[in-house]
DRENVEX-231675 format. One record per residue (C-alpha): residue number from 0; x, y, z. Coordinates in steps of 0.5 Angstrom, whole numbers. Example, Ala and Ser with C-alpha at 12.3 -4.5 7.8 and 13.67 -1.06 7.14 Angstrom:
<recs>
<rec><num>0</num><east>25</east><north>-9</north><up>16</up></rec>
<rec><num>1</num><east>27</east><north>-2</north><up>14</up></rec>
</recs>
This chain:
<recs>
<rec><num>0</num><east>35</east><north>-7</north><up>-51</up></rec>
<rec><num>1</num><east>30</east><north>-1</north><up>-50</up></rec>
<rec><num>2</num><east>28</east><north>1</north><up>-43</up></rec>
<rec><num>3</num><east>23</east><north>6</north><up>-44</up></rec>
<rec><num>4</num><east>17</east><north>1</north><up>-41</up></rec>
<rec><num>5</num><east>21</east><north>1</north><up>-35</up></rec>
<rec><num>6</num><east>22</east><north>8</north><up>-34</up></rec>
<rec><num>7</num><east>14</east><north>9</north><up>-36</up></rec>
<rec><num>8</num><east>13</east><north>4</north><up>-30</up></rec>
<rec><num>9</num><east>17</east><north>8</north><up>-25</up></rec>
<rec><num>10</num><east>13</east><north>14</north><up>-27</up></rec>
<rec><num>11</num><east>7</east><north>10</north><up>-26</up></rec>
<rec><num>12</num><east>9</east><north>8</north><up>-20</up></rec>
<rec><num>13</num><east>11</east><north>14</north><up>-17</up></rec>
<rec><num>14</num><east>4</east><north>17</north><up>-19</up></rec>
<rec><num>15</num><east>1</east><north>11</north><up>-16</up></rec>
<rec><num>16</num><east>5</east><north>12</north><up>-10</up></rec>
<rec><num>17</num><east>4</east><north>19</north><up>-8</up></rec>
<rec><num>18</num><east>-3</east><north>19</north><up>-5</up></rec>
<rec><num>19</num><east>-3</east><north>17</north><up>2</up></rec>
<rec><num>20</num><east>-9</east><north>12</north><up>3</up></rec>
<rec><num>21</num><east>-10</east><north>7</north><up>8</up></rec>
<rec><num>22</num><east>-4</east><north>3</north><up>7</up></rec>
<rec><num>23</num><east>0</east><north>10</north><up>7</up></rec>
<rec><num>24</num><east>-3</east><north>11</north><up>14</up></rec>
<rec><num>25</num><east>-1</east><north>4</north><up>17</up></rec>
<rec><num>26</num><east>6</east><north>5</north><up>14</up></rec>
<rec><num>27</num><east>7</east><north>12</north><up>17</up></rec>
<rec><num>28</num><east>4</east><north>10</north><up>24</up></rec>
<rec><num>29</num><east>8</east><north>4</north><up>24</up></rec>
<rec><num>30</num><east>14</east><north>8</north><up>23</up></rec>
<rec><num>31</num><east>13</east><north>12</north><up>28</up></rec>
<rec><num>32</num><east>11</east><north>7</north><up>33</up></rec>
<rec><num>33</num><east>16</east><north>1</north><up>31</up></rec>
<rec><num>34</num><east>21</east><north>4</north><up>27</up></rec>
<rec><num>35</num><east>24</east><north>5</north><up>20</up></rec>
<rec><num>36</num><east>24</east><north>-3</north><up>19</up></rec>
<rec><num>37</num><east>16</east><north>-4</north><up>21</up></rec>
<rec><num>38</num><east>14</east><north>2</north><up>16</up></rec>
<rec><num>39</num><east>19</east><north>-1</north><up>10</up></rec>
<rec><num>40</num><east>16</east><north>-8</north><up>11</up></rec>
<rec><num>41</num><east>9</east><north>-5</north><up>11</up></rec>
<rec><num>42</num><east>10</east><north>-1</north><up>5</up></rec>
<rec><num>43</num><east>14</east><north>-6</north><up>1</up></rec>
<rec><num>44</num><east>7</east><north>-11</north><up>2</up></rec>
<rec><num>45</num><east>3</east><north>-5</north><up>-2</up></rec>
<rec><num>46</num><east>8</east><north>-5</north><up>-7</up></rec>
<rec><num>47</num><east>8</east><north>-12</north><up>-8</up></rec>
<rec><num>48</num><east>0</east><north>-12</north><up>-9</up></rec>
<rec><num>49</num><east>1</east><north>-6</north><up>-14</up></rec>
<rec><num>50</num><east>6</east><north>-10</north><up>-18</up></rec>
<rec><num>51</num><east>1</east><north>-16</north><up>-18</up></rec>
<rec><num>52</num><east>-5</east><north>-11</north><up>-21</up></rec>
<rec><num>53</num><east>0</east><north>-8</north><up>-26</up></rec>
<rec><num>54</num><east>2</east><north>-15</north><up>-28</up></rec>
<rec><num>55</num><east>-6</east><north>-17</north><up>-29</up></rec>
<rec><num>56</num><east>-7</east><north>-10</north><up>-33</up></rec>
<rec><num>57</num><east>0</east><north>-11</north><up>-37</up></rec>
<rec><num>58</num><east>-1</east><north>-18</north><up>-39</up></rec>
<rec><num>59</num><east>-9</east><north>-17</north><up>-40</up></rec>
<rec><num>60</num><east>-11</east><north>-23</north><up>-36</up></rec>
<rec><num>61</num><east>-18</east><north>-22</north><up>-37</up></rec>
<rec><num>62</num><east>-20</east><north>-28</north><up>-33</up></rec>
<rec><num>63</num><east>-17</east><north>-26</north><up>-27</up></rec>
<rec><num>64</num><east>-19</east><north>-18</north><up>-27</up></rec>
<rec><num>65</num><east>-26</east><north>-20</north><up>-29</up></rec>
<rec><num>66</num><east>-27</east><north>-24</north><up>-23</up></rec>
<rec><num>67</num><east>-24</east><north>-19</north><up>-18</up></rec>
<rec><num>68</num><east>-28</east><north>-13</north><up>-21</up></rec>
<rec><num>69</num><east>-35</east><north>-18</north><up>-21</up></rec>
<rec><num>70</num><east>-34</east><north>-19</north><up>-14</up></rec>
<rec><num>71</num><east>-31</east><north>-12</north><up>-12</up></rec>
<rec><num>72</num><east>-36</east><north>-11</north><up>-6</up></rec>
<rec><num>73</num><east>-34</east><north>-17</north><up>-2</up></rec>
<rec><num>74</num><east>-27</east><north>-16</north><up>-3</up></rec>
<rec><num>75</num><east>-27</east><north>-9</north><up>-1</up></rec>
<rec><num>76</num><east>-31</east><north>-11</north><up>5</up></rec>
<rec><num>77</num><east>-25</east><north>-16</north><up>7</up></rec>
<rec><num>78</num><east>-20</east><north>-11</north><up>6</up></rec>
<rec><num>79</num><east>-25</east><north>-6</north><up>11</up></rec>
<rec><num>80</num><east>-25</east><north>-12</north><up>16</up></rec>
<rec><num>81</num><east>-17</east><north>-12</north><up>16</up></rec>
<rec><num>82</num><east>-17</east><north>-4</north><up>17</up></rec>
<rec><num>83</num><east>-22</east><north>-4</north><up>23</up></rec>
<rec><num>84</num><east>-18</east><north>-10</north><up>26</up></rec>
<rec><num>85</num><east>-11</east><north>-6</north><up>25</up></rec>
<rec><num>86</num><east>-14</east><north>1</north><up>27</up></rec>
<rec><num>87</num><east>-17</east><north>-2</north><up>34</up></rec>
<rec><num>88</num><east>-11</east><north>-6</north><up>35</up></rec>
<rec><num>89</num><east>-7</east><north>1</north><up>35</up></rec>
<rec><num>90</num><east>-12</east><north>4</north><up>39</up></rec>
<rec><num>91</num><east>-12</east><north>-1</north><up>45</up></rec>
<rec><num>92</num><east>-4</east><north>-2</north><up>45</up></rec>
<rec><num>93</num><east>-3</east><north>4</north><up>49</up></rec>
<rec><num>94</num><east>5</east><north>2</north><up>50</up></rec>
<rec><num>95</num><east>6</east><north>2</north><up>42</up></rec>
<rec><num>96</num><east>10</east><north>8</north><up>43</up></rec>
<rec><num>97</num><east>15</east><north>5</north><up>48</up></rec>
<rec><num>98</num><east>16</east><north>-1</north><up>44</up></rec>
<rec><num>99</num><east>20</east><north>2</north><up>38</up></rec>
<rec><num>100</num><east>25</east><north>-3</north><up>36</up></rec>
<rec><num>101</num><east>22</east><north>-9</north><up>39</up></rec>
<rec><num>102</num><east>19</east><north>-11</north><up>32</up></rec>
<rec><num>103</num><east>21</east><north>-18</north><up>32</up></rec>
<rec><num>104</num><east>20</east><north>-23</north><up>26</up></rec>
<rec><num>105</num><east>13</east><north>-25</north><up>28</up></rec>
<rec><num>106</num><east>11</east><north>-18</north><up>28</up></rec>
<rec><num>107</num><east>14</east><north>-17</north><up>21</up></rec>
<rec><num>108</num><east>10</east><north>-22</north><up>18</up></rec>
<rec><num>109</num><east>4</east><north>-19</north><up>21</up></rec>
<rec><num>110</num><east>5</east><north>-12</north><up>18</up></rec>
<rec><num>111</num><east>7</east><north>-15</north><up>11</up></rec>
<rec><num>112</num><east>1</east><north>-19</north><up>11</up></rec>
<rec><num>113</num><east>-4</east><north>-14</north><up>14</up></rec>
<rec><num>114</num><east>-2</east><north>-9</north><up>9</up></rec>
<rec><num>115</num><east>-2</east><north>-14</north><up>3</up></rec>
<rec><num>116</num><east>-9</east><north>-16</north><up>5</up></rec>
<rec><num>117</num><east>-11</east><north>-8</north><up>5</up></rec>
<rec><num>118</num><east>-8</east><north>-7</north><up>-1</up></rec>
<rec><num>119</num><east>-10</east><north>-13</north><up>-5</up></rec>
<rec><num>120</num><east>-17</east><north>-12</north><up>-3</up></rec>
<rec><num>121</num><east>-18</east><north>-6</north><up>-8</up></rec>
<rec><num>122</num><east>-20</east><north>-9</north><up>-15</up></rec>
<rec><num>123</num><east>-21</east><north>-2</north><up>-18</up></rec>
<rec><num>124</num><east>-14</east><north>-1</north><up>-18</up></rec>
<rec><num>125</num><east>-14</east><north>-6</north><up>-24</up></rec>
<rec><num>126</num><east>-18</east><north>0</north><up>-28</up></rec>
<rec><num>127</num><east>-13</east><north>5</north><up>-25</up></rec>
<rec><num>128</num><east>-7</east><north>2</north><up>-28</up></rec>
<rec><num>129</num><east>-11</east><north>0</north><up>-35</up></rec>
<rec><num>130</num><east>-12</east><north>8</north><up>-35</up></rec>
<rec><num>131</num><east>-5</east><north>10</north><up>-33</up></rec>
<rec><num>132</num><east>-3</east><north>5</north><up>-39</up></rec>
<rec><num>133</num><east>-7</east><north>8</north><up>-44</up></rec>
<rec><num>134</num><east>-5</east><north>15</north><up>-42</up></rec>
<rec><num>135</num><east>2</east><north>13</north><up>-43</up></rec>
<rec><num>136</num><east>1</east><north>10</north><up>-50</up></rec>
<rec><num>137</num><east>2</east><north>3</north><up>-47</up></rec>
<rec><num>138</num><east>-2</east><north>-3</north><up>-51</up></rec>
<rec><num>139</num><east>0</east><north>-10</north><up>-54</up></rec>
<rec><num>140</num><east>6</east><north>-11</north><up>-50</up></rec>
<rec><num>141</num><east>11</east><north>-17</north><up>-51</up></rec>
<rec><num>142</num><east>13</east><north>-21</north><up>-45</up></rec>
<rec><num>143</num><east>20</east><north>-17</north><up>-44</up></rec>
<rec><num>144</num><east>16</east><north>-10</north><up>-45</up></rec>
<rec><num>145</num><east>11</east><north>-13</north><up>-40</up></rec>
<rec><num>146</num><east>16</east><north>-15</north><up>-35</up></rec>
<rec><num>147</num><east>20</east><north>-8</north><up>-35</up></rec>
<rec><num>148</num><east>13</east><north>-5</north><up>-34</up></rec>
<rec><num>149</num><east>11</east><north>-9</north><up>-28</up></rec>
<rec><num>150</num><east>18</east><north>-8</north><up>-25</up></rec>
<rec><num>151</num><east>18</east><north>-1</north><up>-26</up></rec>
<rec><num>152</num><east>11</east><north>0</north><up>-23</up></rec>
<rec><num>153</num><east>14</east><north>-4</north><up>-17</up></rec>
<rec><num>154</num><east>20</east><north>0</north><up>-16</up></rec>
<rec><num>155</num><east>17</east><north>7</north><up>-17</up></rec>
<rec><num>156</num><east>12</east><north>6</north><up>-12</up></rec>
<rec><num>157</num><east>17</east><north>3</north><up>-7</up></rec>
<rec><num>158</num><east>22</east><north>8</north><up>-8</up></rec>
<rec><num>159</num><east>17</east><north>14</north><up>-6</up></rec>
<rec><num>160</num><east>15</east><north>11</north><up>0</up></rec>
<rec><num>161</num><east>22</east><north>9</north><up>2</up></rec>
<rec><num>162</num><east>24</east><north>16</north><up>2</up></rec>
<rec><num>163</num><east>18</east><north>18</north><up>6</up></rec>
<rec><num>164</num><east>19</east><north>13</north><up>11</up></rec>
<rec><num>165</num><east>26</east><north>15</north><up>12</up></rec>
<rec><num>166</num><east>23</east><north>22</north><up>13</up></rec>
<rec><num>167</num><east>18</east><north>20</north><up>18</up></rec>
<rec><num>168</num><east>23</east><north>16</north><up>22</up></rec>
<rec><num>169</num><east>28</east><north>22</north><up>22</up></rec>
<rec><num>170</num><east>22</east><north>27</north><up>24</up></rec>
<rec><num>171</num><east>20</east><north>22</north><up>30</up></rec>
<rec><num>172</num><east>26</east><north>22</north><up>33</up></rec>
<rec><num>173</num><east>25</east><north>30</north><up>35</up></rec>
<rec><num>174</num><east>18</east><north>28</north><up>38</up></rec>
<rec><num>175</num><east>16</east><north>27</north><up>45</up></rec>
<rec><num>176</num><east>13</east><north>20</north><up>47</up></rec>
<rec><num>177</num><east>6</east><north>24</north><up>48</up></rec>
<rec><num>178</num><east>6</east><north>27</north><up>41</up></rec>
<rec><num>179</num><east>8</east><north>20</north><up>38</up></rec>
<rec><num>180</num><east>2</east><north>17</north><up>42</up></rec>
<rec><num>181</num><east>-3</east><north>23</north><up>40</up></rec>
<rec><num>182</num><east>0</east><north>21</north><up>32</up></rec>
<rec><num>183</num><east>-2</east><north>14</north><up>33</up></rec>
<rec><num>184</num><east>-9</east><north>16</north><up>35</up></rec>
<rec><num>185</num><east>-10</east><north>20</north><up>29</up></rec>
<rec><num>186</num><east>-8</east><north>15</north><up>24</up></rec>
<rec><num>187</num><east>-12</east><north>10</north><up>28</up></rec>
<rec><num>188</num><east>-18</east><north>15</north><up>27</up></rec>
<rec><num>189</num><east>-16</east><north>16</north><up>20</up></rec>
<rec><num>190</num><east>-16</east><north>8</north><up>18</up></rec>
<rec><num>191</num><east>-23</east><north>8</north><up>21</up></rec>
<rec><num>192</num><east>-25</east><north>14</north><up>17</up></rec>
<rec><num>193</num><east>-22</east><north>10</north><up>11</up></rec>
<rec><num>194</num><east>-26</east><north>4</north><up>13</up></rec>
<rec><num>195</num><east>-33</east><north>8</north><up>13</up></rec>
<rec><num>196</num><east>-31</east><north>11</north><up>7</up></rec>
<rec><num>197</num><east>-30</east><north>4</north><up>4</up></rec>
<rec><num>198</num><east>-37</east><north>1</north><up>7</up></rec>
<rec><num>199</num><east>-41</east><north>7</north><up>4</up></rec>
<rec><num>200</num><east>-38</east><north>6</north><up>-3</up></rec>
<rec><num>201</num><east>-39</east><north>-1</north><up>-3</up></rec>
<rec><num>202</num><east>-47</east><north>0</north><up>0</up></rec>
</recs>
């Protein structure tokens, strides 16, 4: 069986995974503050959201895509709310950089859900995937080919960010607590900037 759609999916996933957006900033911050597992969980949540949007685009689920695009503004605002809440929590938690390794099961769930909500509340991703599919000459997919494509997108986005997360975790070990705290504040501010940009685009 040909795996061309799986390979194309990986390529699309890598392209989509490279830009560091809101979830990327959250993943890097959590890696710096809590360690490798926290960053991987955050990014895995985003990859799941990307996979769902790729699934909608690949299988032509127009009812779902039309609904999401019709209510894009309120959905964006919901995502912005999660961004702001996360940023405020990061800023207020002054002990963050001293609690690395204490990321328990409850925190794992919180990290996954918050990252997933931020990623999934971006319906415009459907349009981006449709554009990418057209560029790669992908249309009228059979079920098996669609599954290959979606699996490739998931693997592509996940692999890129796992590599980046491992790199960030390695660099973290060479930084002082004060520098880690400053980096935490930087990414907190970056999330607030992302939130403001989303609000401006929505209004």
